[in-house]
C-alpha positions as CSV (number, residue, x, y, z in Angstrom):
1,X,-12.4,-20.1,6.3
2,X,-13.7,-19.5,9.8
3,X,-13.9,-15.7,9.5
4,X,-15.9,-15.8,5.9
5,X,-18.4,-18.8,7.7
6,X,-18.6,-16.2,10.7
7,X,-19.3,-13.3,8.2
8,X,-22.0,-15.5,6.3
9,X,-23.9,-16.5,9.3
10,X,-23.8,-12.8,10.6
11,X,-25.2,-12.1,7.4
12,X,-28.1,-14.7,7.9
13,X,-29.0,-13.5,11.3
14,X,-29.5,-9.5,10.0
15,X,-31.3,-10.5,7.5
16,X,-32.8,-12.8,10.3
17,X,-34.0,-9.9,11.7
18,X,-34.9,-7.7,8.8
19,X,-37.0,-11.0,8.7
20,X,-38.8,-11.1,11.2
21,X,-39.1,-7.3,11.9
22,X,-41.0,-7.0,8.8
23,X,-43.2,-10.2,9.7
24,X,-44.0,-7.9,13.2
25,X,-45.5,-5.4,10.9
26,X,-47.5,-7.8,8.8
27,X,-49.2,-8.9,11.4
28,X,-49.5,-5.9,13.2
29,X,-51.4,-4.4,10.1
30,X,-53.6,-7.8,10.1
31,X,-54.2,-7.3,13.9
32,X,-55.5,-3.0,12.6
33,X,-57.9,-4.9,10.0
34,X,-60.1,-6.3,12.5
35,X,-59.7,-3.9,15.2
36,X,-62.5,-2.3,17.9
37,X,-62.0,0.6,14.8
38,X,-62.9,-0.7,12.2
39,X,-65.3,-3.6,13.1
40,X,-67.8,-2.1,15.8
41,X,-67.2,2.1,15.6
42,X,-66.7,2.6,12.1
43,X,-69.2,-0.1,11.0
44,X,-71.8,1.2,13.0
45,X,-73.3,3.6,11.2
46,X,-74.3,1.2,8.6
47,X,-76.1,-0.5,11.4
48,X,-78.3,2.0,12.1
49,X,-81.2,1.9,10.1
50,X,-81.6,-1.5,9.5
51,X,-81.9,-1.9,13.4
52,X,-84.2,0.8,13.8
53,X,-86.6,-0.2,10.7
54,X,-86.8,-4.2,11.9
55,X,-86.4,-3.3,15.7
56,X,-88.6,0.1,16.1
57,X,-85.6,1.0,18.5
58,X,-84.6,4.6,19.0
59,X,-82.3,5.8,16.6
60,X,-80.2,8.3,19.6
61,X,-81.3,4.9,22.8
62,X,-78.5,2.5,20.5
63,X,-76.2,5.0,19.3
64,X,-75.2,5.6,23.1
65,X,-74.3,2.1,22.8
66,X,-70.6,3.4,21.0
67,X,-69.9,6.3,23.5
68,X,-70.6,3.2,26.5
69,X,-68.8,0.8,24.8
70,X,-66.1,3.7,24.3
71,X,-66.0,4.7,28.1
72,X,-65.3,1.2,28.8
73,X,-63.0,0.9,25.9
74,X,-61.3,4.1,27.1
75,X,-61.0,2.4,30.7
76,X,-59.2,-0.6,29.9
77,X,-56.4,2.0,28.5
78,X,-54.4,2.9,31.5
79,X,-54.6,-1.4,32.1
80,X,-53.8,-2.7,28.7
81,X,-50.7,-0.8,27.6
82,X,-49.0,-2.0,31.5
83,X,-50.2,-5.6,30.4
84,X,-48.0,-5.2,27.2
85,X,-45.1,-3.7,28.9
86,X,-45.2,-6.6,31.8
87,X,-46.4,-9.8,29.5
88,X,-45.3,-8.6,26.0
89,X,-47.6,-7.5,22.8
90,X,-47.8,-11.3,21.4
91,X,-48.8,-12.5,25.1
92,X,-51.5,-10.1,24.9
93,X,-52.6,-10.2,21.3
94,X,-53.4,-14.1,21.4
95,X,-56.8,-13.7,23.3
96,X,-57.6,-10.1,22.2
97,X,-59.0,-10.7,18.7
98,X,-60.7,-13.9,19.8
99,X,-62.4,-12.0,23.0
100,X,-63.8,-9.4,20.7
101,X,-65.2,-11.7,18.0
102,X,-67.2,-13.3,21.4
103,X,-68.2,-10.1,22.2
104,X,-69.4,-9.8,17.7
105,X,-71.7,-13.2,18.4
106,X,-73.2,-11.9,22.1
107,X,-74.3,-8.6,19.8
108,X,-75.7,-10.6,17.0
109,X,-77.6,-13.8,19.3
110,X,-78.6,-11.6,22.6
111,X,-79.9,-8.9,21.8
112,X,-83.7,-9.3,22.4
113,X,-84.3,-5.2,23.1
114,X,-83.0,-2.5,22.6
115,X,-81.3,-2.3,26.1
116,X,-79.7,-5.7,25.7
117,X,-78.4,-4.4,22.2
118,X,-76.8,-1.4,24.1
119,X,-75.3,-3.7,26.6
120,X,-74.1,-6.3,24.8
121,X,-72.6,-4.0,22.2
122,X,-70.8,-2.0,24.9
123,X,-69.6,-5.5,26.1
124,X,-68.1,-6.5,23.0
125,X,-65.7,-2.6,23.1
126,X,-64.8,-4.5,26.7
127,X,-64.0,-8.1,25.5
128,X,-62.2,-6.0,22.9
129,X,-59.9,-3.7,24.9
130,X,-56.9,-5.1,23.8
131,X,-57.6,-5.6,19.9
132,X,-56.5,-2.1,19.5
133,X,-53.4,0.2,18.6
134,X,-51.8,0.5,22.0
135,X,-50.6,-3.2,21.4
136,X,-49.9,-3.5,17.8
137,X,-47.7,0.4,18.2
138,X,-45.9,-1.4,21.0
139,X,-45.1,-4.6,19.2
140,X,-43.8,-2.8,16.3
141,X,-42.1,0.2,18.5
142,X,-40.3,-2.8,20.1
143,X,-38.7,-3.4,16.1
144,X,-37.9,-0.2,15.3
145,X,-35.6,2.7,15.1
146,X,-34.7,4.7,12.6
147,X,-38.1,4.9,10.2
148,X,-40.9,4.4,12.8
149,X,-43.0,6.3,11.4
150,X,-43.0,4.3,8.1
151,X,-43.2,1.2,10.1
152,X,-45.9,2.2,11.9
153,X,-47.8,3.4,9.1
154,X,-47.2,0.3,7.4
155,X,-48.9,-1.6,10.3
156,X,-51.5,1.2,10.9
157,X,-52.5,1.3,7.2
158,X,-54.4,-1.9,7.2
159,X,-57.0,-0.3,9.6
160,X,-58.0,2.1,7.1
161,X,-58.6,-1.0,5.1
162,X,-60.9,-1.9,7.8
163,X,-62.6,1.0,7.1
164,X,-62.9,0.8,4.0
165,X,-64.1,-2.7,2.9
166,X,-66.0,-4.0,6.2
167,X,-69.0,-0.9,6.5
168,X,-69.8,-2.5,3.0
169,X,-69.3,-5.9,3.3
170,X,-71.6,-5.2,6.8
171,X,-74.2,-4.0,4.2
172,X,-73.9,-6.6,2.0
173,X,-74.0,-9.3,4.6
174,X,-77.1,-6.9,6.1
175,X,-79.3,-7.7,2.9
176,X,-78.4,-10.7,2.9
177,X,-78.6,-12.4,5.9
178,X,-80.2,-9.4,8.4
179,X,-78.2,-7.6,10.5
180,X,-78.2,-10.1,14.1
181,X,-76.5,-12.4,10.8
182,X,-74.1,-9.9,10.3
183,X,-72.5,-9.5,13.1
184,X,-72.0,-12.7,13.9
185,X,-70.3,-13.6,10.2
186,X,-67.9,-10.2,11.4
187,X,-67.1,-12.3,14.4
188,X,-65.9,-15.1,12.6
189,X,-64.0,-13.1,10.1
190,X,-62.2,-11.5,13.2
191,X,-61.4,-15.3,14.3
192,X,-60.1,-16.2,11.2
193,X,-57.9,-12.7,10.5
194,X,-56.9,-12.2,14.2
195,X,-55.5,-15.9,15.6
196,X,-52.9,-17.5,12.4
197,X,-51.6,-13.6,12.2
198,X,-50.8,-13.7,16.2
199,X,-49.4,-16.9,15.2
200,X,-46.9,-17.0,13.4
201,X,-46.5,-13.1,12.5
202,X,-46.2,-11.0,15.8
203,X,-42.6,-11.7,17.6
204,X,-41.2,-10.1,20.7
205,X,-38.5,-7.2,20.5
206,X,-35.2,-9.2,21.7
207,X,-33.4,-8.5,24.3
208,X,-30.4,-5.8,24.3
209,X,-27.6,-8.4,23.8
210,X,-29.1,-9.7,20.8
211,X,-29.9,-6.2,19.6
212,X,-26.9,-5.7,19.9
213,X,-25.1,-8.4,18.2
214,X,-27.9,-7.6,15.0
215,X,-26.4,-4.2,15.1
216,X,-23.1,-5.1,15.1
217,X,-23.3,-7.6,12.9
218,X,-25.6,-5.0,10.5
219,X,-22.9,-3.0,10.6
220,X,-19.8,-5.5,9.6
221,X,-21.8,-6.2,6.8
222,X,-22.6,-3.0,5.6
223,X,-19.4,-1.5,5.8
224,X,-21.3,0.9,8.4
225,X,-24.0,1.6,6.7
226,X,-26.1,-1.5,8.6
227,X,-27.9,0.2,11.6
228,X,-29.8,2.7,8.6
229,X,-30.5,-0.3,6.1
230,X,-31.7,-2.8,9.4
231,X,-33.1,0.2,11.1
232,X,-34.2,-2.6,13.9
233,X,-34.0,-4.1,16.8
234,X,-32.2,-0.7,18.1
235,X,-35.6,0.5,20.4
236,X,-35.1,-2.4,22.2
237,X,-31.9,-0.8,24.0
238,X,-33.4,2.7,23.8
239,X,-36.3,1.2,26.7
240,X,-33.9,1.8,28.4
241,X,-34.7,5.7,28.9
242,X,-38.3,7.0,28.9
243,X,-40.7,8.7,31.7
244,X,-42.6,7.1,34.4
245,X,-46.6,7.7,33.9
246,X,-46.7,9.4,37.1
247,X,-44.0,12.1,35.8
248,X,-45.2,12.0,32.3
249,X,-49.1,13.1,33.6
250,X,-47.1,16.5,34.7
251,X,-45.7,17.5,32.3
252,X,-47.2,20.0,29.6
253,X,-47.4,18.6,26.7
254,X,-49.2,15.4,28.0
255,X,-52.3,17.5,28.5
256,X,-51.9,19.3,25.2
257,X,-51.9,16.1,23.8
258,X,-55.1,14.8,25.5
259,X,-56.9,17.5,25.1
260,X,-55.5,17.7,21.0
261,X,-56.3,14.2,20.4
262,X,-59.5,14.1,22.7
263,X,-61.6,16.5,21.0
264,X,-60.1,15.3,17.1
265,X,-61.5,12.1,18.3
266,X,-65.0,13.4,18.8
267,X,-65.0,15.5,15.2
268,X,-63.8,12.2,13.5
269,X,-66.0,9.3,15.4
270,X,-69.1,11.2,14.5
271,X,-67.5,12.0,10.9
272,X,-67.7,8.5,10.4
273,X,-71.0,7.9,12.5
274,X,-72.8,10.5,10.3
275,X,-71.5,10.1,7.0
276,X,-74.0,6.8,6.2
277,X,-76.7,8.3,7.8
278,X,-77.8,11.7,5.9
279,X,-76.7,9.7,2.6
280,X,-79.5,7.2,4.2
281,X,-81.3,10.2,4.6
282,X,-80.5,11.8,1.6
283,X,-82.5,8.4,0.1
284,X,-79.8,6.5,-0.8
285,X,-80.0,2.6,0.0
286,X,-77.7,1.0,3.0
287,X,-75.4,-1.1,0.4
288,X,-75.3,2.6,-1.3
289,X,-74.4,4.6,1.1
290,X,-71.9,2.4,3.1
291,X,-69.8,3.7,-0.5
292,X,-68.8,6.7,1.5
293,X,-67.1,4.6,4.3
294,X,-64.8,3.3,1.4
295,X,-64.4,6.4,0.7
296,X,-63.4,7.2,3.9
297,X,-61.3,3.9,4.3
298,X,-58.9,4.5,1.5
299,X,-58.4,8.3,2.7
300,X,-57.4,7.0,6.0
301,X,-55.6,4.2,4.2
302,X,-53.1,7.5,2.7
303,X,-52.9,8.9,5.5
304,X,-51.5,6.3,7.3
305,X,-48.7,5.5,5.1
306,X,-48.1,9.3,3.9
307,X,-48.5,10.6,6.8
308,X,-46.1,8.0,8.9
309,X,-43.6,9.0,6.3
310,X,-43.9,12.6,6.6
311,X,-43.6,12.3,10.6
312,X,-39.9,10.9,10.3
313,X,-39.1,14.4,7.8
314,X,-41.0,17.0,9.0
315,X,-41.6,18.5,12.6
316,X,-44.9,16.5,13.9
317,X,-47.4,19.0,15.5
318,X,-47.1,21.4,12.5
319,X,-47.6,18.9,9.9
320,X,-50.5,17.0,12.3
321,X,-52.1,20.6,13.2
322,X,-52.6,20.7,9.4
323,X,-54.5,17.5,8.6
324,X,-57.1,19.0,11.8
325,X,-57.3,21.3,10.5
326,X,-58.3,19.9,7.0
327,X,-61.1,17.5,8.9
328,X,-62.9,21.2,9.8
329,X,-62.9,21.9,5.7
330,X,-64.2,18.2,6.2
331,X,-67.9,19.5,7.9
332,X,-67.9,23.2,5.7
333,X,-68.5,21.2,2.8
334,X,-71.2,19.3,4.2
335,X,-72.6,23.1,5.6
336,X,-72.4,23.7,2.6
337,X,-75.2,21.0,1.1
338,X,-75.4,17.5,2.0
339,X,-74.6,16.5,-1.9
340,X,-72.9,13.5,-4.3
341,X,-70.5,16.0,-4.7
342,X,-69.6,17.5,-0.9
343,X,-70.0,14.3,1.1
344,X,-67.2,13.0,-0.7
345,X,-65.0,15.4,-0.5
346,X,-65.3,15.8,3.3
347,X,-65.0,11.8,3.5
348,X,-61.5,12.2,1.6
349,X,-61.0,15.0,4.7
350,X,-62.3,12.7,7.8
351,X,-60.8,9.9,6.6
352,X,-57.4,11.3,6.0
353,X,-57.4,12.9,9.4
354,X,-58.6,9.7,11.0
355,X,-55.9,7.6,9.3
356,X,-52.9,10.7,10.5
357,X,-54.1,11.3,14.2
358,X,-53.2,7.9,15.7
359,X,-50.2,7.9,13.7
360,X,-49.0,10.9,14.8
361,X,-50.3,10.3,18.8
362,X,-48.0,7.0,19.1
363,X,-45.2,8.7,17.1
364,X,-45.3,11.8,19.6
365,X,-45.4,9.7,22.9
366,X,-42.5,7.4,21.8
367,X,-40.2,10.7,20.8
368,X,-41.8,12.9,23.5
369,X,-41.9,10.5,26.2
370,X,-39.8,7.3,25.5
371,X,-39.9,4.1,24.9
372,X,-39.7,2.6,28.4
373,X,-43.0,3.1,29.7
374,X,-45.0,3.7,26.0
375,X,-47.8,1.6,26.8
376,X,-48.5,3.2,29.6
377,X,-48.6,6.4,28.8
378,X,-49.6,6.0,25.1
379,X,-52.6,3.0,26.4
380,X,-53.9,6.5,28.8
381,X,-53.4,9.2,25.5
382,X,-55.7,6.4,24.0
383,X,-58.0,6.9,27.0
384,X,-58.7,10.5,25.6
385,X,-59.1,9.6,22.2
386,X,-61.4,6.7,22.9
387,X,-63.7,8.6,24.6
388,X,-63.4,11.2,22.1
389,X,-64.8,8.9,19.1
390,X,-67.3,7.7,22.1
391,X,-68.5,11.0,22.7
392,X,-68.8,12.0,19.1
393,X,-71.9,9.7,17.4
394,X,-73.5,10.2,20.7
395,X,-73.4,13.7,20.6
396,X,-74.4,14.1,17.0
397,X,-77.3,11.9,17.4
398,X,-79.0,14.7,20.6
399,X,-78.2,17.6,18.7
400,X,-80.2,16.0,15.8
401,X,-82.5,14.9,18.2
402,X,-83.3,18.2,19.5
403,X,-82.7,20.7,16.0
404,X,-84.3,18.1,13.6
405,X,-80.6,18.5,11.9
406,X,-77.0,18.4,11.9
407,X,-76.3,22.2,11.2
408,X,-74.7,23.2,14.9
409,X,-73.4,19.5,14.9
410,X,-71.0,19.9,12.3
411,X,-70.5,24.0,12.7
412,X,-69.6,22.0,16.5
413,X,-66.7,19.8,14.7
414,X,-65.4,22.2,12.6
415,X,-64.7,24.5,15.7
416,X,-63.4,21.7,18.1
417,X,-61.1,20.4,15.1
418,X,-59.4,24.1,14.7
419,X,-59.3,23.9,18.9
420,X,-57.5,20.6,18.5
421,X,-55.2,21.9,15.8
422,X,-54.4,25.1,18.1
423,X,-53.8,22.5,21.0
424,X,-51.5,20.4,19.3
425,X,-48.8,23.3,17.6
426,X,-48.7,24.4,21.9
427,X,-45.8,21.6,22.0
428,X,-42.2,23.1,21.1
429,X,-39.3,21.6,19.8
430,X,-37.3,21.3,22.8
431,X,-40.3,18.8,24.0
432,X,-39.1,16.3,21.5
433,X,-35.8,17.0,22.9
434,X,-34.5,19.6,20.2
435,X,-32.2,22.9,20.5
436,X,-35.2,25.8,21.0
């Protein structure tokens, strides 16, 4: 009787572990819905024309706010990762969403000139420095080993939902309450989603002893198949191994990844900024032009979920390179002419790349360098990624100001995507621990 009761208790514990792991994915996903990407960066293209029309500020000038903001975000990346490693993802996340909402509030209330807009918009990135994938990748990776790519894909997929819904929502809010009021509404939305999801869904990974007990109980309950069925908590033991940051930066793999993801982030960051703008130039209203970001967001969701599953099955650098080439093809579509056919095709290809790249970076970082110092290493690589996202819109705005159109920018972006694909293909099987 005691044995039977103990067996049932162990099954309940294993089920609770599975349930908590699923809750962590949900909590991370909801915070990715309102991370700095969808809220600040990928919605910005919708705000550009209304802000310029109302204030007369320079489009090139206000577009520099994204670059400054992303630089500040990037500078915080190497600090955010170690903070998550030391204090835990949940503690950091408690402050991340509320501070981002505070930054959005300042943009809406205090932007009285072009310079002050740039200041407060960039400051929003700084305040939201922890409301980024680094925090939530660490949270999810602590609970999953097998099916890690799929778990990350499910969590990060909701960032794509944010890209799909927040730009059209912002455009509708701009028409109703103006661009300042729209930023205040976005601040409220961030608070509404982030605070309860962190409180109720996000949990720190169990320690080594609890992990080992959960695995043992799962194996006993499933006749040996429990590790695959549960597929959670194992990484907490594997966190005991892994390269420190100072050793990682001396490897060839680190710099290949840094180059590849910097270049592709320039490509997709510029793409998400320019698509609503070129449709506005084409004659569409802001709300109609914002619909292209819904296409980007849906493609991004497909990339996050589908690509995450592929990472568990195929050699990551090869399929990542294919996605990068797809982004290059998207820009070639734009070079063929701006139309209601070429722009959605480009949006799908660029959006899929945007959805896949963060998954790929998180997955490859954990596999190549281990998980003990994942936050620090991933945060450092995200520095390169974040700078690239900021450089893209600023670069495109400068090229347009000097040439009068975006053709040279499209050619440059296509070339950068190809170089990124070649760089990521430089990673070898032995970098991932496979036999050469």
